[in-house]
N, C-alpha and C positions, 0 to 999 in steps of 0.2 A: 241951490245947485251944488251937487256933490263933486268934490275934487279928488281925483284918483291919487293915491299915495302908495306906489309899489314898494318903496323901501321900508314901509311900516311892517308889511307882512314878513319881510326878511328878518327884521329885528325881532319880531315875535318868535319866529322859528329858531333864531339863534338863542334867544333866552330859554326856550323850551329845551333845546339840545343841551345848553349849559347846565340847566337845572337837572336834567336827566344824568348828565355826566357826574355832577356833584353828588347826586343821590347814589349812583353806583359806587363812586369813590368812598362815600361815607359808609355804605354797606360793607364794602371790602375791608375798610379800616376797622370797622366794628367787629367783623368776623375775625380778622387777624388778632385784634386785642382780646376777644373772647377766647380764641384758641390758645393764646399765649398765657392765659391765666391758669394757675395751678388748680387742680380739683379741690373742691372744698373739703376740709378735714372732716372725716366722719366722726360722729358722736358715739362714744362707747360707755357703757355702764361700768364704773370702776369696781363695783361690787362683784362683777363677773370675772374680773381679772385676778391673776395670781401675781402679786407684787412683792418684791424682795429688796432688801437693802444691802449694798456693798459693805463688807466688813473687813477689818484687818486684824490678824491674829493667827492662832494656830489652826491649820487645816489638816484634818486627818484624811489621808488617801485610803480608800477602801474599794474592794470589789465584792459583788454579791452574786449569788447564784443558788438555784434550788438543788436539792439532793435527797438522799435517803440514808437511813442508818442501816448498816450491814454488819454482820458478825466479823470480828477481826480474825477469828480462827475458824476456818471452814475446811473440812476434809471430805474429799470424794473417796469412796471405798471401791476399788476396782476388783474385777474378777481375776484371780491368778491363774485359773485353769478354765478349760472349756467345760460346760455342764448345763444341766437343765434345772430351772428354778422349781424346787419341790414345794416349799412352804415359805410364806412371808409371815414372820412371827411378831413384828412390831409395826405399828402404824405411824405415819408422819405426825409429829407433834408430841410424841412420847419421849421422855428422858431416857437416855442410854448411858452405859458405862463401857469401858474397854472389855468387860466380860459378857456384855449383852449380845446374844445371838440375834441378829436382825432377820436373816433369812437363811434357808438351807438349799444347797445345790446337790445334785447327784450326778456321778459319772463313773460307770464301772471300770473304765480304763485307768482312772486314778487309783481306785482301790487295788487293781491288779498290779499296777506299777509300784505301789507301796509294798505289797507282799513280796514282789520280786526283789526290791531293794533291801528288804528286811532279811531275806534268805541270803542274798549276796553279802550283806554285812556279817551275818553269822559265819558264813564260809570264810570270809576274809579274816575274821577274828580267830577262827580255828587254825587256818594256815599260818597266821602270825605266831600263835602260841606253839604250834608244832615246829616251826622254824627255830624259835627261841630254844626249845628243848634240844633239837638236833644240833644247833650250833654250840650250845653249852656242852653237849656230849663230845663233839669234835674238839672243842677247846680243852676239855679235861684230858682227852687222849693225848693231845699235843703237849700239854703241860706235863703229863706223866712221862712221855718220851723224853722231853727236855730234862726232866728231873733225873731220869735214869742215866742219861749221857753225862750230866753234871756229876753225878755220883761216881761213875766210871772214871771220869777225868780226875776227880779228887783222889780216887784210889790209885790211879796211875802215877800221879805226882808223888804220893807217899811212897809207892814202890820204887820209883826212880831215885828218890832221896835215900831210901834204905840201901838200894844196890850201889849207889855211889859211895856210901860209907863202907859197905862190905868190900867194894873194889879197892878202896884205899888200904884195907887190911889184907888184900890178896885172898879173900875168902871166896870170891866168885870170879869167873872169867870176865874179861873186859867186854866180851861180846854180849853177855847178859845185861850189862849196864847200858850198852848202846841200844839193845832191844827195848829196854824199859823206857829210855828217853824218847825213842821213836814213837812208842805206843802213847806216851804222855802227850807228845806233840800232835799226833793224829786225833786223840780225844779232845785236845784243846780246840783244834779246827772244827771238829764235829760239834763241840759244845757251842761255839760261836754260830755255826750254821743252824743248830736247833733253836738257839735264842732268836735269831733272825726269823726263822720259820714260825716261831711262836708269835712274834710281833706281827708278821704278815698275816698270820691266821686271824689274829685279833682285828686287824684292819679289814680283812675280807668279811669277817663276821659283822662288823659295824656297817659295811656297805650293804650287805645282804639284808640286815635288819632295817636299814634306812629305806631301801627299795620296798621291802615288804610293808613297812610302816606307812609309806606313801600310798601303796595300794589299799591298805586298810583305811587310811584317812579319806581316800577317794570314795571307797564304798560307804564310809560313814557319812560323808557329805551328800552323796546321792540319796542315802536313806533319810537324812534330815530334810533334803529337798522334797522327796516324795511324801514325807510326813507332813511338812508344811502345806503341800498341795492338798493332802487329804484333810488336814485341819481347816484349810481355807474353804472347803465345801460348806462349813458352817461360818457364814460371814458375820464377823464381829466388828463393832465400832472400834476405831483406833484412839478416840478421845472421849471424855465425858462431856455430854452436851444434850442437844435436842435433835432428834431425827427430823430432817426437813423434807427429804424426797426419797422415794423408792421408785426409780423410773423403769421398773421391770414388772412383769406379771407372772403369776404361777403358771408353770408349763412352758415358759419361754426358754429357748435355747440361747445361751450367751457364749461369747468367745473371750479369750484372755484379753484383759484391758477394758472390758465393758464396765462402765460405771454402774454400780449396783445400788448405792445409797449415798446420801449426803448428810453429814452431821456437822452442826455448828454449835458454838458456845454463845448463847444469847446474852450472857451476862457481860461479855467483853465486846463492845460495839465500837465502830468507827463511822465517821461520816464520809460519804462520797458525794462531793459537790461537782456540779457541772457549770463551769464558768465560761462565759462567752469568750471565744478565741480572741476577740478584739481587746479584751480586758486582761488577758492572761500573760501578757508580755513580762510583767515584773514579778510574777509568782515564783517563790522559792521555798524549799523546805525550811522549817523553823519559824515561819511567820505565825503570828497569833491569829486565832479565828474565834468567832462566836457563832454557835449553832442554836437556832430557835426551833424548839420542838413543839411549840404551841402550849406546852405545859411548863415551860421554863427555858432559860437561856444557859447553854453549856459553853464554857471556855475550853478551847482545844488548841492544838499546834499542828500546822501543816507538816506531814511526813513525806508526801510524794506528790509530784506533779507529772502527769502523763506526758511523755515527750511528743505524742501525736494528738492532733485534734480529730474529733469524730462528730460529724453532723453539726459543725459550727461551734462545738464546745470542747473544753479541755477538762478531763477528769482529775480531780484533786482529792487526795485522801487526807482526812483530819483525824488525828489521834485524840480520843476523848478520855476523861478520867473514868475510873472504875465505878464511882458512885454517880448514877444518872437519875434524872427526875422520874417520877412515877409515870408509867405509860410509855416510856422509851422502850421500843422493841424493834426487831429486825424489820426492814422494809418500810419503816415509818418515814413519811415525807417531811422534810425539814427545809429551812432556809438558812444559808450560811453567809456570813460576812467576814472577809479576810482583810486585816489591816496591813497595808503595804508600807506606809511611812507616815511620819508627822512633819509637816512643813511649818516652820516657825516664821512669824511676822510676814505674812503674805496677804495680798488682797484676794478676797474670794467672795463668791455669791452663790446662791442656790442654783442647782443644775436647771438649765432651761429646757424647753420642750424639744429643742433641736440643737445641733452643734456637736463638734467633736473636739477632743483635746488637741492643742497646738494648731488651732485654726482661727480664722477671722470671720465673724458673723455680724449681722445687723440686729441690734436690739433697740427697743423703744425705751428711752430714758425719760423719767418724769421731770417736768419743769413747771414754773409758775405755781408753786405750792401744790403740785399734783393735779392741776386743772388741765394740763396738756402733756403730751408725750411726743418726743421727736426721735427719729431713727438715728442711731450713732453706730459707727463701726468699732467693734470691740475685739481685741486680740486675746484669745483664751490660751491658757497654759496647760498645766496638768489637771487631770480630772479625777473625781472620786464618784462614789455611788450617788451622792446628793449634792455635790458642790463642784464648781469650776474655779480654777485659779485665774485671776484677772492680771494680764500682763500689761495691757494698754487700752485706753479708751474710756475708762471709768475711774472715779475717785471714791475714796472712803466716804460713806454716808449717802451717796447718790442711790436713787431708787430706780429699779428697772421692772419691766413686765416679763415674768418668767413663763407665762402661759403661751399657748400656741397663737401666733399672730399672723399666720399665713393668709388669713382672709383679708388682711390689709397690706399685702405685699406691694400694691400699687400706690401706697401712700407713705409719705415721710413724716406725717404729723397726725396725731389723734387728739380729739377733744374728749376729756373725761368728765362725766357728770355724776 
């Protein structure tokens, strides 16, 4: 006979509920534990990484940029007058001298102006010569008049002295003596006046000659100007060198100031480097530079730093020696490195794939004999083309990963194999 046990079913239900709760609690605890675990460190092939060692010693700060070789002496030859291009006598690439006629212009008005100026100069020279002759004649007349009065005055003095002696001996009346003295005084005054008139005549002649000479020089200057304009119709180089450009064509009408030709001296070159504006802060004239022409390295000196940046770069001029490697020619592409300073006894490491000077970045440092790498915070100092100064976070002899580690930004540890 079966005996009913109602409390047994309740116990079974309670056990089942308890087991279910325990299972749920276990699953939740396991999930929390799994979630709290750090992700497993990824395995990376060490041979694919760029590893460098922190060093202490001298660090050379440099900046680098591309550039070109350009002639140091370049001259644009402008048109001095309006005209039409008749003939182009020299092609770009040919050597020219200051006597070489590069092209010829024509302008009838320039020829007419030259002839007019020539005639005006001839007329001015004739007027000047005529005035000289006229003034000399006037001066001679005045000198003759002055000489005559002087002679009369001397004669009157002698006569007065003689009459005075005769009057003492009562040989002539006293009235004759007075007359001779009065005449001598009159001639003395007239002699002074004639001498003053002669001096003023000389001053007047000098003034007239000065004015006429100025007009003559004005006519001569105008003639020289018209002559230069006429000669400028034959366009010549101003320096010895190579003709680079002739930006006009035969038959073209040009106005004063139009560039007709460009001449450069290819033997004397300089380097124009384009340095990134972020690296140009410490650039100064006088710094040493090295220019790589692919055929050799040339040492030079910075002579000019452009005060303004263009398209993210700063233009820097580097003076080069006169003797250049073979193949060095205008517009040749080069690479330039400029030495900023030398830092003594500093910690430094090769430049990483990212990071800026005077900033703090995360780098992977090798540990456990290079089998693992952990992320550390490193404070960078001054930078160079290929190195960074280490201010804090690393010690001499430690190794870091210089290559790009952005693929492992979510990890603080790497396993190296």
